[in-house]
C-alpha positions in Angstrom: 1.9 8.8 2.6 -1.5 6.9 1.3 -3.3 4.0 0.3 -4.2 5.7 -3.4 -0.5 6.1 -4.1 0.2 2.8 -3.1 1.5 -0.2 -5.4 -0.4 -2.5 -3.2 -4.0 -0.8 -3.9 -6.1 -2.4 -6.3 -9.4 -2.3 -8.2 -11.0 -5.7 -7.2 -13.9 -6.3 -9.6 -15.5 -9.2 -7.9 -15.7 -6.6 -4.7 -16.3 -3.8 -6.7 -13.6 -1.2 -4.4 -10.2 -1.2 -4.2 -8.0 -3.4 -1.9 -4.9 -3.4 -0.2 -3.0 -6.8 -1.6 -0.2 -6.1 0.3 1.3 -9.7 1.7 0.7 -9.3 5.8 -1.1 -11.5 8.6 -2.9 -10.9 11.1 0.0 -10.2 12.9 0.7 -7.7 10.9 -2.3 -6.0 10.5 -3.1 -6.0 14.3 0.5 -3.9 15.0 -0.5 -1.8 12.3 -4.1 -0.8 13.5 -2.3 -0.7 17.0 0.2 2.0 16.5 0.5 5.1 17.4 2.7 5.3 14.2 0.7 5.1 11.2 2.8 5.2 8.2 2.5 1.5 7.0 5.5 -0.4 6.9 4.0 -2.3 3.2 3.5 0.8 1.6 5.2 1.0 -2.4 5.1 3.5 -4.5 2.8 3.0 -6.9 4.3 5.1 -9.9 6.2 3.1 -12.1 7.7 6.3 -13.8 9.6 7.5 -10.7 12.8 5.5 -10.8 13.2 7.0 -14.5 12.2 10.3 -13.4 14.6 10.2 -10.8 17.9 8.8 -13.1 17.2 12.4 -15.0 
C-alpha cells in the first residue's frame, strides 16, 4: 500500500502538490510516524471500480 493509490491522496491546486486528506489528529500522526509497522491505518483503495470487478 502506498499513498499514490489511496483515496485520501488528492491534488491541491493551492499548494500545487498532492496531500493526504485523511482525518487524523496529531496523536494519530505521531503514532504512525513512531511505530515500526509502516502501513497507514487510514489507507483506503482509491479505485472506485474494485468492488464492481470483485462482483463479476
